[in-house]
Jmol script that loads the backbone (N, CA, C; Angstrom):
load data "model"
ATOM      1  N   MET A   1     116.223 102.326  90.011  1.00  0.00           N
ATOM      2  CA  MET A   1     116.368 103.009  91.272  1.00  0.00           C
ATOM      3  C   MET A   1     115.390 102.454  92.305  1.00  0.00           C
ATOM      4  N   LYS A   2     114.163 102.164  91.842  1.00  0.00           N
ATOM      5  CA  LYS A   2     113.146 101.631  92.734  1.00  0.00           C
ATOM      6  C   LYS A   2     113.539 100.257  93.273  1.00  0.00           C
ATOM      7  N   ARG A   3     114.117  99.442  92.416  1.00  0.00           N
ATOM      8  CA  ARG A   3     114.539  98.101  92.835  1.00  0.00           C
ATOM      9  C   ARG A   3     115.688  98.163  93.822  1.00  0.00           C
ATOM     10  N   ILE A   4     116.590  99.095  93.607  1.00  0.00           N
ATOM     11  CA  ILE A   4     117.724  99.231  94.525  1.00  0.00           C
ATOM     12  C   ILE A   4     117.220  99.657  95.894  1.00  0.00           C
ATOM     13  N   LEU A   5     116.295 100.609  95.932  1.00  0.00           N
ATOM     14  CA  LEU A   5     115.732 101.068  97.199  1.00  0.00           C
ATOM     15  C   LEU A   5     114.986  99.934  97.896  1.00  0.00           C
ATOM     16  N   ALA A   6     114.219  99.153  97.149  1.00  0.00           N
ATOM     17  CA  ALA A   6     113.499  98.019  97.726  1.00  0.00           C
ATOM     18  C   ALA A   6     114.480  96.987  98.267  1.00  0.00           C
ATOM     19  N   PHE A   7     115.576  96.755  97.555  1.00  0.00           N
ATOM     20  CA  PHE A   7     116.586  95.801  98.011  1.00  0.00           C
ATOM     21  C   PHE A   7     117.256  96.287  99.292  1.00  0.00           C
ATOM     22  N   ILE A   8     117.546  97.574  99.376  1.00  0.00           N
ATOM     23  CA  ILE A   8     118.168  98.136 100.586  1.00  0.00           C
ATOM     24  C   ILE A   8     117.214  98.021 101.773  1.00  0.00           C
ATOM     25  N   ILE A   9     115.937  98.292 101.551  1.00  0.00           N
ATOM     26  CA  ILE A   9     114.950  98.162 102.628  1.00  0.00           C
ATOM     27  C   ILE A   9     114.836  96.710 103.064  1.00  0.00           C
ATOM     28  N   LEU A  10     114.851  95.789 102.112  1.00  0.00           N
ATOM     29  CA  LEU A  10     114.807  94.365 102.432  1.00  0.00           C
ATOM     30  C   LEU A  10     116.031  93.949 103.243  1.00  0.00           C
ATOM     31  N   LEU A  11     117.195  94.458 102.869  1.00  0.00           N
ATOM     32  CA  LEU A  11     118.409  94.160 103.637  1.00  0.00           C
ATOM     33  C   LEU A  11     118.320  94.711 105.056  1.00  0.00           C
ATOM     34  N   CYS A  12     117.767  95.889 105.212  1.00  0.00           N
ATOM     35  CA  CYS A  12     117.600  96.465 106.555  1.00  0.00           C
ATOM     36  C   CYS A  12     116.684  95.596 107.403  1.00  0.00           C
ATOM     37  N   PHE A  13     115.580  95.139 106.822  1.00  0.00           N
ATOM     38  CA  PHE A  13     114.681  94.258 107.568  1.00  0.00           C
ATOM     39  C   PHE A  13     115.360  92.931 107.909  1.00  0.00           C
ATOM     40  N   ALA A  14     116.120  92.388 106.980  1.00  0.00           N
ATOM     41  CA  ALA A  14     116.828  91.136 107.248  1.00  0.00           C
ATOM     42  C   ALA A  14     117.855  91.322 108.360  1.00  0.00           C
ATOM     43  N   ALA A  15     118.578  92.442 108.346  1.00  0.00           N
ATOM     44  CA  ALA A  15     119.564  92.705 109.398  1.00  0.00           C
ATOM     45  C   ALA A  15     118.874  92.889 110.748  1.00  0.00           C
ATOM     46  N   ALA A  16     117.740  93.595 110.758  1.00  0.00           N
ATOM     47  CA  ALA A  16     117.000  93.773 112.008  1.00  0.00           C
ATOM     48  C   ALA A  16     116.484  92.430 112.519  1.00  0.00           C
ATOM     49  N   GLY A  17     115.996  91.594 111.628  1.00  0.00           N
ATOM     50  CA  GLY A  17     115.521  90.268 112.026  1.00  0.00           C
ATOM     51  C   GLY A  17     116.634  89.399 112.557  1.00  0.00           C
ATOM     52  N   LEU A  18     117.786  89.461 111.922  1.00  0.00           N
ATOM     53  CA  LEU A  18     118.932  88.686 112.400  1.00  0.00           C
ATOM     54  C   LEU A  18     119.380  89.181 113.768  1.00  0.00           C
ATOM     55  N   GLY A  19     119.422  90.486 113.939  1.00  0.00           N
ATOM     56  CA  GLY A  19     119.772  91.041 115.241  1.00  0.00           C
ATOM     57  C   GLY A  19     118.779  90.639 116.314  1.00  0.00           C
ATOM     58  N   PHE A  20     117.503  90.648 115.982  1.00  0.00           N
ATOM     59  CA  PHE A  20     116.465  90.222 116.913  1.00  0.00           C
ATOM     60  C   PHE A  20     116.661  88.767 117.301  1.00  0.00           C
ATOM     61  N   ALA A  21     116.951  87.917 116.322  1.00  0.00           N
ATOM     62  CA  ALA A  21     117.140  86.494 116.603  1.00  0.00           C
ATOM     63  C   ALA A  21     118.363  86.250 117.480  1.00  0.00           C
ATOM     64  N   VAL A  22     119.429  87.003 117.260  1.00  0.00           N
ATOM     65  CA  VAL A  22     120.645  86.826 118.060  1.00  0.00           C
ATOM     66  C   VAL A  22     120.423  87.300 119.490  1.00  0.00           C
ATOM     67  N   LEU A  23     119.734  88.436 119.647  1.00  0.00           N
ATOM     68  CA  LEU A  23     119.496  88.980 120.983  1.00  0.00           C
ATOM     69  C   LEU A  23     118.473  88.175 121.781  1.00  0.00           C
ATOM     70  N   ASN A  24     117.607  87.451 121.107  1.00  0.00           N
ATOM     71  CA  ASN A  24     116.567  86.657 121.765  1.00  0.00           C
ATOM     72  C   ASN A  24     116.765  85.179 121.474  1.00  0.00           C
ATOM     73  N   ALA A  25     117.952  84.704 121.756  1.00  0.00           N
ATOM     74  CA  ALA A  25     118.279  83.316 121.430  1.00  0.00           C
ATOM     75  C   ALA A  25     117.775  82.335 122.475  1.00  0.00           C
ATOM     76  N   GLY A  26     117.233  82.823 123.577  1.00  0.00           N
ATOM     77  CA  GLY A  26     116.762  81.931 124.638  1.00  0.00           C
ATOM     78  C   GLY A  26     115.586  81.081 124.189  1.00  0.00           C
ATOM     79  N   ASP A  27     115.447  79.952 124.869  1.00  0.00           N
ATOM     80  CA  ASP A  27     114.353  79.031 124.570  1.00  0.00           C
ATOM     81  C   ASP A  27     113.162  79.325 125.474  1.00  0.00           C
ATOM     82  N   VAL A  28     111.963  79.115 124.951  1.00  0.00           N
ATOM     83  CA  VAL A  28     110.733  79.240 125.728  1.00  0.00           C
ATOM     84  C   VAL A  28     109.924  77.969 125.556  1.00  0.00           C
ATOM     85  N   GLN A  29     109.168  77.657 126.609  1.00  0.00           N
ATOM     86  CA  GLN A  29     108.313  76.485 126.532  1.00  0.00           C
ATOM     87  C   GLN A  29     106.955  76.947 126.025  1.00  0.00           C
ATOM     88  N   LEU A  30     106.523  76.355 124.945  1.00  0.00           N
ATOM     89  CA  LEU A  30     105.258  76.717 124.321  1.00  0.00           C
ATOM     90  C   LEU A  30     104.257  75.612 124.616  1.00  0.00           C
ATOM     91  N   ASN A  31     103.207  75.949 125.374  1.00  0.00           N
ATOM     92  CA  ASN A  31     102.161  74.982 125.710  1.00  0.00           C
ATOM     93  C   ASN A  31     100.955  75.254 124.823  1.00  0.00           C
ATOM     94  N   TYR A  32     100.454  74.234 124.205  1.00  0.00           N
ATOM     95  CA  TYR A  32      99.255  74.338 123.380  1.00  0.00           C
ATOM     96  C   TYR A  32      98.360  73.158 123.686  1.00  0.00           C
ATOM     97  N   TYR A  33      97.183  73.101 123.071  1.00  0.00           N
ATOM     98  CA  TYR A  33      96.162  72.125 123.454  1.00  0.00           C
ATOM     99  C   TYR A  33      96.624  70.677 123.341  1.00  0.00           C
ATOM    100  N   PHE A  34      97.431  70.370 122.363  1.00  0.00           N
ATOM    101  CA  PHE A  34      97.772  68.968 122.105  1.00  0.00           C
ATOM    102  C   PHE A  34      99.159  68.585 122.609  1.00  0.00           C
ATOM    103  N   GLY A  35      99.851  69.471 123.261  1.00  0.00           N
ATOM    104  CA  GLY A  35     101.178  69.147 123.769  1.00  0.00           C
ATOM    105  C   GLY A  35     101.954  70.395 124.103  1.00  0.00           C
ATOM    106  N   GLU A  36     103.256  70.247 124.082  1.00  0.00           N
ATOM    107  CA  GLU A  36     104.128  71.370 124.368  1.00  0.00           C
ATOM    108  C   GLU A  36     105.424  71.209 123.585  1.00  0.00           C
ATOM    109  N   ALA A  37     106.122  72.318 123.420  1.00  0.00           N
ATOM    110  CA  ALA A  37     107.377  72.302 122.689  1.00  0.00           C
ATOM    111  C   ALA A  37     108.292  73.378 123.259  1.00  0.00           C
ATOM    112  N   VAL A  38     109.581  73.159 123.139  1.00  0.00           N
ATOM    113  CA  VAL A  38     110.570  74.153 123.532  1.00  0.00           C
ATOM    114  C   VAL A  38     111.156  74.718 122.247  1.00  0.00           C
ATOM    115  N   LEU A  39     110.935  76.016 122.041  1.00  0.00           N
ATOM    116  CA  LEU A  39     111.354  76.682 120.810  1.00  0.00           C
ATOM    117  C   LEU A  39     112.115  77.953 121.142  1.00  0.00           C
ATOM    118  N   PRO A  40     112.964  78.416 120.216  1.00  0.00           N
ATOM    119  CA  PRO A  40     113.624  79.702 120.431  1.00  0.00           C
ATOM    120  C   PRO A  40     112.599  80.842 120.460  1.00  0.00           C
ATOM    121  N   LEU A  41     112.838  81.813 121.331  1.00  0.00           N
ATOM    122  CA  LEU A  41     111.911  82.932 121.478  1.00  0.00           C
ATOM    123  C   LEU A  41     111.707  83.667 120.161  1.00  0.00           C
ATOM    124  N   ALA A  42     112.773  83.875 119.403  1.00  0.00           N
ATOM    125  CA  ALA A  42     112.663  84.588 118.130  1.00  0.00           C
ATOM    126  C   ALA A  42     111.729  83.846 117.172  1.00  0.00           C
ATOM    127  N   LEU A  43     111.810  82.525 117.151  1.00  0.00           N
ATOM    128  CA  LEU A  43     110.948  81.739 116.272  1.00  0.00           C
ATOM    129  C   LEU A  43     109.487  81.867 116.683  1.00  0.00           C
ATOM    130  N   VAL A  44     109.221  81.877 117.987  1.00  0.00           N
ATOM    131  CA  VAL A  44     107.842  82.017 118.470  1.00  0.00           C
ATOM    132  C   VAL A  44     107.284  83.387 118.091  1.00  0.00           C
ATOM    133  N   VAL A  45     108.092  84.438 118.278  1.00  0.00           N
ATOM    134  CA  VAL A  45     107.618  85.789 117.963  1.00  0.00           C
ATOM    135  C   VAL A  45     107.394  85.941 116.462  1.00  0.00           C
ATOM    136  N   VAL A  46     108.321  85.462 115.646  1.00  0.00           N
ATOM    137  CA  VAL A  46     108.175  85.559 114.193  1.00  0.00           C
ATOM    138  C   VAL A  46     106.988  84.720 113.723  1.00  0.00           C
ATOM    139  N   GLY A  47     106.790  83.560 114.322  1.00  0.00           N
ATOM    140  CA  GLY A  47     105.638  82.724 113.976  1.00  0.00           C
ATOM    141  C   GLY A  47     104.324  83.409 114.312  1.00  0.00           C
ATOM    142  N   ALA A  48     104.267  84.045 115.487  1.00  0.00           N
ATOM    143  CA  ALA A  48     103.054  84.771 115.868  1.00  0.00           C
ATOM    144  C   ALA A  48     102.811  85.944 114.924  1.00  0.00           C
ATOM    145  N   LEU A  49     103.872  86.622 114.534  1.00  0.00           N
ATOM    146  CA  LEU A  49     103.751  87.727 113.586  1.00  0.00           C
ATOM    147  C   LEU A  49     103.241  87.225 112.236  1.00  0.00           C
ATOM    148  N   ALA A  50     103.768  86.101 111.784  1.00  0.00           N
ATOM    149  CA  ALA A  50     103.350  85.544 110.496  1.00  0.00           C
ATOM    150  C   ALA A  50     101.880  85.113 110.529  1.00  0.00           C
ATOM    151  N   VAL A  51     101.464  84.474 111.612  1.00  0.00           N
ATOM    152  CA  VAL A  51     100.066  84.050 111.722  1.00  0.00           C
ATOM    153  C   VAL A  51      99.147  85.271 111.767  1.00  0.00           C
ATOM    154  N   GLY A  52      99.545  86.313 112.497  1.00  0.00           N
ATOM    155  CA  GLY A  52      98.750  87.539 112.549  1.00  0.00           C
ATOM    156  C   GLY A  52      98.644  88.202 111.186  1.00  0.00           C
ATOM    157  N   ALA A  53      99.762  88.239 110.450  1.00  0.00           N
ATOM    158  CA  ALA A  53      99.744  88.834 109.115  1.00  0.00           C
ATOM    159  C   ALA A  53      98.845  88.026 108.176  1.00  0.00           C
ATOM    160  N   LEU A  54      98.903  86.711 108.285  1.00  0.00           N
ATOM    161  CA  LEU A  54      98.060  85.856 107.439  1.00  0.00           C
ATOM    162  C   LEU A  54      96.578  86.070 107.750  1.00  0.00           C
ATOM    163  N   LEU A  55      96.234  86.144 109.029  1.00  0.00           N
ATOM    164  CA  LEU A  55      94.836  86.388 109.397  1.00  0.00           C
ATOM    165  C   LEU A  55      94.386  87.773 108.923  1.00  0.00           C
ATOM    166  N   GLY A  56      95.270  88.749 109.011  1.00  0.00           N
ATOM    167  CA  GLY A  56      94.941  90.086 108.516  1.00  0.00           C
ATOM    168  C   GLY A  56      94.704  90.093 107.017  1.00  0.00           C
ATOM    169  N   LEU A  57      95.538  89.378 106.281  1.00  0.00           N
ATOM    170  CA  LEU A  57      95.357  89.284 104.827  1.00  0.00           C
ATOM    171  C   LEU A  57      94.053  88.582 104.464  1.00  0.00           C
ATOM    172  N   LEU A  58      93.730  87.535 105.211  1.00  0.00           N
ATOM    173  CA  LEU A  58      92.479  86.823 104.937  1.00  0.00           C
ATOM    174  C   LEU A  58      91.269  87.709 105.197  1.00  0.00           C
ATOM    175  N   SER A  59      91.297  88.477 106.281  1.00  0.00           N
ATOM    176  CA  SER A  59      90.159  89.363 106.558  1.00  0.00           C
ATOM    177  C   SER A  59      90.089  90.486 105.528  1.00  0.00           C
ATOM    178  N   ALA A  60      91.236  90.982 105.090  1.00  0.00           N
ATOM    179  CA  ALA A  60      91.242  92.036 104.063  1.00  0.00           C
ATOM    180  C   ALA A  60      90.781  91.475 102.717  1.00  0.00           C
ATOM    181  N   ALA A  61      91.073  90.216 102.459  1.00  0.00           N
ATOM    182  CA  ALA A  61      90.667  89.611 101.193  1.00  0.00           C
ATOM    183  C   ALA A  61      89.150  89.561 101.078  1.00  0.00           C
ATOM    184  N   GLY A  62      88.468  89.304 102.178  1.00  0.00           N
ATOM    185  CA  GLY A  62      87.004  89.293 102.154  1.00  0.00           C
ATOM    186  C   GLY A  62      86.445  90.652 101.780  1.00  0.00           C
ATOM    187  N   MET A  63      86.998  91.704 102.387  1.00  0.00           N
ATOM    188  CA  MET A  63      86.538  93.053 102.062  1.00  0.00           C
ATOM    189  C   MET A  63      86.905  93.420 100.630  1.00  0.00           C
ATOM    190  N   LEU A  64      88.084  93.001 100.193  1.00  0.00           N
ATOM    191  CA  LEU A  64      88.516  93.299  98.832  1.00  0.00           C
ATOM    192  C   LEU A  64      87.600  92.632  97.809  1.00  0.00           C
ATOM    193  N   LEU A  65      87.224  91.397  98.048  1.00  0.00           N
ATOM    194  CA  LEU A  65      86.309  90.705  97.129  1.00  0.00           C
ATOM    195  C   LEU A  65      84.940  91.379  97.096  1.00  0.00           C
ATOM    196  N   ALA A  66      84.473  91.849  98.250  1.00  0.00           N
ATOM    197  CA  ALA A  66      83.184  92.546  98.281  1.00  0.00           C
ATOM    198  C   ALA A  66      83.267  93.841  97.478  1.00  0.00           C
ATOM    199  N   ARG A  67      84.343  94.579  97.604  1.00  0.00           N
ATOM    200  CA  ARG A  67      84.503  95.831  96.848  1.00  0.00           C
ATOM    201  C   ARG A  67      84.626  95.555  95.351  1.00  0.00           C
ATOM    202  N   LYS A  68      85.312  94.473  94.999  1.00  0.00           N
ATOM    203  CA  LYS A  68      85.449  94.122  93.587  1.00  0.00           C
ATOM    204  C   LYS A  68      84.087  93.759  92.997  1.00  0.00           C
ATOM    205  N   HIS A  69      83.285  93.035  93.757  1.00  0.00           N
ATOM    206  CA  HIS A  69      81.943  92.674  93.294  1.00  0.00           C
ATOM    207  C   HIS A  69      81.097  93.931  93.106  1.00  0.00           C
ATOM    208  N   GLU A  70      81.170  94.866  94.054  1.00  0.00           N
ATOM    209  CA  GLU A  70      80.414  96.118  93.942  1.00  0.00           C
ATOM    210  C   GLU A  70      80.887  96.932  92.743  1.00  0.00           C
ATOM    211  N   SER A  71      82.189  96.956  92.524  1.00  0.00           N
ATOM    212  CA  SER A  71      82.744  97.692  91.384  1.00  0.00           C
ATOM    213  C   SER A  71      82.249  97.099  90.072  1.00  0.00           C
ATOM    214  N   ASN A  72      82.242  95.791  89.952  1.00  0.00           N
ATOM    215  CA  ASN A  72      81.738  95.143  88.732  1.00  0.00           C
ATOM    216  C   ASN A  72      80.254  95.434  88.519  1.00  0.00           C
ATOM    217  N   ARG A  73      79.490  95.432  89.605  1.00  0.00           N
ATOM    218  CA  ARG A  73      78.055  95.732  89.510  1.00  0.00           C
ATOM    219  C   ARG A  73      77.844  97.166  89.025  1.00  0.00           C
ATOM    220  N   LEU A  74      78.617  98.099  89.574  1.00  0.00           N
ATOM    221  CA  LEU A  74      78.483  99.495  89.163  1.00  0.00           C
ATOM    222  C   LEU A  74      78.935  99.706  87.716  1.00  0.00           C
ATOM    223  N   ARG A  75      79.949  98.984  87.283  1.00  0.00           N
ATOM    224  CA  ARG A  75      80.375  99.083  85.885  1.00  0.00           C
ATOM    225  C   ARG A  75      79.298  98.591  84.937  1.00  0.00           C
ATOM    226  N   ARG A  76      78.624  97.507  85.311  1.00  0.00           N
ATOM    227  CA  ARG A  76      77.521  97.008  84.480  1.00  0.00           C
ATOM    228  C   ARG A  76      76.402  98.044  84.393  1.00  0.00           C
ATOM    229  N   ARG A  77      76.058  98.659  85.523  1.00  0.00           N
ATOM    230  CA  ARG A  77      75.017  99.685  85.520  1.00  0.00           C
ATOM    231  C   ARG A  77      75.432 100.880  84.672  1.00  0.00           C
ATOM    232  N   LEU A  78      76.705 101.269  84.744  1.00  0.00           N
ATOM    233  CA  LEU A  78      77.195 102.389  83.940  1.00  0.00           C
ATOM    234  C   LEU A  78      77.117 102.056  82.455  1.00  0.00           C
ATOM    235  N   ARG A  79      77.506 100.837  82.104  1.00  0.00           N
ATOM    236  CA  ARG A  79      77.455 100.423  80.699  1.00  0.00           C
ATOM    237  C   ARG A  79      76.021 100.458  80.185  1.00  0.00           C
ATOM    238  N   LEU A  80      75.074  99.995  81.008  1.00  0.00           N
ATOM    239  CA  LEU A  80      73.666 100.027  80.597  1.00  0.00           C
ATOM    240  C   LEU A  80      73.158 101.461  80.470  1.00  0.00           C
ATOM    241  N   ALA A  81      73.557 102.334  81.389  1.00  0.00           N
ATOM    242  CA  ALA A  81      73.120 103.732  81.319  1.00  0.00           C
ATOM    243  C   ALA A  81      73.703 104.414  80.089  1.00  0.00           C
ATOM    244  N   GLU A  82      74.973 104.140  79.781  1.00  0.00           N
ATOM    245  CA  GLU A  82      75.582 104.725  78.586  1.00  0.00           C
ATOM    246  C   GLU A  82      74.910 104.217  77.319  1.00  0.00           C
ATOM    247  N   GLN A  83      74.546 102.945  77.297  1.00  0.00           N
ATOM    248  CA  GLN A  83      73.838 102.388  76.138  1.00  0.00           C
ATOM    249  C   GLN A  83      72.471 103.035  75.982  1.00  0.00           C
ATOM    250  N   GLU A  84      71.798 103.257  77.095  1.00  0.00           N
ATOM    251  CA  GLU A  84      70.494 103.907  77.035  1.00  0.00           C
ATOM    252  C   GLU A  84      70.610 105.343  76.526  1.00  0.00           C
ATOM    253  N   ILE A  85      71.639 106.057  76.955  1.00  0.00           N
ATOM    254  CA  ILE A  85      71.862 107.425  76.478  1.00  0.00           C
ATOM    255  C   ILE A  85      72.133 107.426  74.975  1.00  0.00           C
ATOM    256  N   ARG A  86      72.953 106.479  74.500  1.00  0.00           N
ATOM    257  CA  ARG A  86      73.214 106.387  73.052  1.00  0.00           C
ATOM    258  C   ARG A  86      71.931 106.106  72.286  1.00  0.00           C
ATOM    259  N   ASN A  87      71.093 105.229  72.810  1.00  0.00           N
ATOM    260  CA  ASN A  87      69.825 104.915  72.145  1.00  0.00           C
ATOM    261  C   ASN A  87      68.906 106.130  72.090  1.00  0.00           C
ATOM    262  N   ILE A  88      68.869 106.884  73.172  1.00  0.00           N
ATOM    263  CA  ILE A  88      68.017 108.082  73.195  1.00  0.00           C
ATOM    264  C   ILE A  88      68.530 109.111  72.204  1.00  0.00           C
ATOM    265  N   ARG A  89      69.839 109.271  72.092  1.00  0.00           N
ATOM    266  CA  ARG A  89      70.404 110.250  71.161  1.00  0.00           C
ATOM    267  C   ARG A  89      70.154 109.863  69.707  1.00  0.00           C
ATOM    268  N   GLU A  90      70.028 108.587  69.431  1.00  0.00           N
ATOM    269  CA  GLU A  90      69.817 108.134  68.064  1.00  0.00           C
ATOM    270  C   GLU A  90      68.361 108.196  67.644  1.00  0.00           C
ATOM    271  N   LEU A  91      67.455 108.391  68.577  1.00  0.00           N
ATOM    272  CA  LEU A  91      66.038 108.477  68.222  1.00  0.00           C
ATOM    273  C   LEU A  91      65.785 109.726  67.408  1.00  0.00           C
ATOM    274  N   PRO A  92      64.935 109.624  66.385  1.00  0.00           N
ATOM    275  CA  PRO A  92      64.616 110.830  65.603  1.00  0.00           C
ATOM    276  C   PRO A  92      63.756 111.773  66.449  1.00  0.00           C
ATOM    277  N   VAL A  93      63.964 113.031  66.237  1.00  0.00           N
ATOM    278  CA  VAL A  93      63.205 114.057  66.960  1.00  0.00           C
ATOM    279  C   VAL A  93      61.836 114.208  66.269  1.00  0.00           C
ATOM    280  N   ARG A  94      60.770 114.101  67.013  1.00  0.00           N
ATOM    281  CA  ARG A  94      59.425 114.236  66.448  1.00  0.00           C
ATOM    282  C   ARG A  94      58.934 115.660  66.705  1.00  0.00           C
ATOM    283  N   ASP A  95      58.403 116.218  65.652  1.00  0.00           N
ATOM    284  CA  ASP A  95      57.858 117.559  65.766  1.00  0.00           C
ATOM    285  C   ASP A  95      56.370 117.441  66.025  1.00  0.00           C
ATOM    286  N   SER A  96      55.864 118.130  67.035  1.00  0.00           N
ATOM    287  CA  SER A  96      54.445 118.012  67.373  1.00  0.00           C
ATOM    288  C   SER A  96      53.554 118.885  66.515  1.00  0.00           C
ATOM    289  N   HIS A  97      54.056 119.645  65.610  1.00  0.00           N
ATOM    290  CA  HIS A  97      53.278 120.541  64.754  1.00  0.00           C
ATOM    291  C   HIS A  97      52.980 119.924  63.445  1.00  0.00           C
TER     292      HIS A  97
END
end "model"
wireframe off; spacefill off
backbone 0.3
color backbone group
């Protein structure tokens, strides 16, 4: 059921993208530092969206790696604390009398 729903959502996005491309079939002149090009408007918009998504993923990846490193550090500390608790529990109780 989950796959069917994902496939239907994917089809909806594909249909919306196709409709967008058909409605924006005009050409635009794209000027950049090293030259210029004439490209379809839909391609320019989709390209800008893709570059933005890629930059967003790269910035999120940095934060994700930092959180993963912190999580591993905390797991090591937890393992050491649990080992210390086990060691303390295994110590014989000394009577002061």
